[in-house]
KOLMARSE-273326 format. One record per residue (C-alpha): chain; residue number from 1; residue in one letter; x, y, z. Coordinates in Angstrom, 1 decimal, decimal comma. Example, Ala and Ser with C-alpha at 12.3 -4.5 7.8 and 13.67 -1.06 7.14 Angstrom:
<rs>
(r "A" 1 "a" (12,3 -4,5 7,8));
(r "A" 2 "s" (13,7 -1,1 7,1));
</rs>
This chain:
<rs>
(r "A" 1 "x" (6,9 -12,5 -5,9));
(r "A" 2 "x" (7,3 -11,6 -2,0));
(r "A" 3 "x" (7,1 -8,0 -1,0));
(r "A" 4 "x" (10,6 -8,1 0,6));
(r "A" 5 "x" (12,0 -9,6 -2,7));
(r "A" 6 "x" (10,5 -6,8 -4,4));
(r "A" 7 "x" (11,8 -4,3 -2,3));
(r "A" 8 "x" (15,3 -6,2 -2,1));
(r "A" 9 "x" (15,4 -5,7 -6,0));
(r "A" 10 "x" (14,4 -2,1 -5,9));
(r "A" 11 "x" (17,3 -1,6 -3,5));
(r "A" 12 "x" (19,6 -3,2 -5,8));
(r "A" 13 "x" (18,4 -0,9 -8,5));
(r "A" 14 "x" (18,8 2,0 -6,7));
(r "A" 15 "x" (22,4 1,0 -5,7));
(r "A" 16 "x" (23,5 0,3 -9,3));
(r "A" 17 "x" (21,9 3,9 -10,3));
(r "A" 18 "x" (24,0 5,5 -7,7));
(r "A" 19 "x" (27,2 3,8 -8,4));
(r "A" 20 "x" (26,7 4,6 -12,2));
(r "A" 21 "x" (27,1 1,1 -13,0));
(r "A" 22 "x" (24,1 1,3 -15,6));
(r "A" 23 "x" (24,7 2,6 -19,1));
(r "A" 24 "x" (21,6 4,7 -20,8));
(r "A" 25 "x" (19,9 1,4 -22,2));
(r "A" 26 "x" (20,1 -0,6 -19,1));
(r "A" 27 "x" (19,0 2,7 -16,8));
(r "A" 28 "x" (15,9 2,6 -19,2));
(r "A" 29 "x" (15,1 -1,0 -18,5));
(r "A" 30 "x" (16,0 -1,0 -15,0));
(r "A" 31 "x" (13,5 2,0 -14,3));
(r "A" 32 "x" (10,6 0,1 -16,2));
(r "A" 33 "x" (11,3 -2,8 -13,8));
(r "A" 34 "x" (11,5 -0,5 -10,9));
(r "A" 35 "x" (8,1 1,0 -12,0));
(r "A" 36 "x" (6,5 -2,5 -12,2));
(r "A" 37 "x" (7,9 -3,5 -8,5));
(r "A" 38 "x" (6,8 0,0 -6,9));
(r "A" 39 "x" (3,3 -0,8 -8,2));
(r "A" 40 "x" (3,5 -4,5 -7,1));
(r "A" 41 "x" (4,7 -3,2 -3,7));
(r "A" 42 "x" (2,3 -0,7 -3,5));
(r "A" 43 "x" (-0,6 -2,8 -4,4));
(r "A" 44 "x" (0,4 -5,6 -1,8));
(r "A" 45 "x" (0,5 -2,7 0,8));
(r "A" 46 "x" (-3,0 -1,3 -0,1));
(r "A" 47 "x" (-4,4 -5,2 0,2));
(r "A" 48 "x" (-2,8 -5,7 3,4));
(r "A" 49 "x" (-4,2 -2,3 4,7));
(r "A" 50 "x" (-7,6 -3,2 3,7));
(r "A" 51 "x" (-7,5 -6,7 5,1));
(r "A" 52 "x" (-6,4 -5,0 8,5));
(r "A" 53 "x" (-9,0 -2,6 8,4));
(r "A" 54 "x" (-11,8 -5,2 7,7));
(r "A" 55 "x" (-10,7 -7,4 10,6));
(r "A" 56 "x" (-10,5 -4,7 13,0));
(r "A" 57 "x" (-14,0 -3,5 11,8));
(r "A" 58 "x" (-15,3 -7,0 12,4));
(r "A" 59 "x" (-13,6 -7,3 15,8));
(r "A" 60 "x" (-14,9 -3,9 16,9));
(r "A" 61 "x" (-18,5 -4,6 15,6));
(r "A" 62 "x" (-18,5 -7,9 17,5));
(r "A" 63 "x" (-17,0 -6,2 20,5));
(r "A" 64 "x" (-19,8 -3,7 20,6));
(r "A" 65 "x" (-22,5 -6,2 20,0));
(r "A" 66 "x" (-21,2 -8,2 23,1));
(r "A" 67 "x" (-21,2 -4,9 25,0));
(r "A" 68 "x" (-24,7 -3,7 24,2));
(r "A" 69 "x" (-26,0 -7,2 24,8));
(r "A" 70 "x" (-25,1 -6,9 28,4));
(r "A" 71 "x" (-27,1 -3,7 28,9));
</rs>
């Protein structure tokens, strides 16, 4: 599932909670689903953050190597 789809599902759950559309049993099920969606979103964001940091680190190492090589 894509990040955007998970966020859309979370927003739909929140809307149903706020409007009182969920009975107690449905609410419990939706909260479990929301917990899984939140974890998935957090994991995707963490992975993306790590990838960006890695790419930035590689570029900065490359840039420093070129800069000091010219000296």
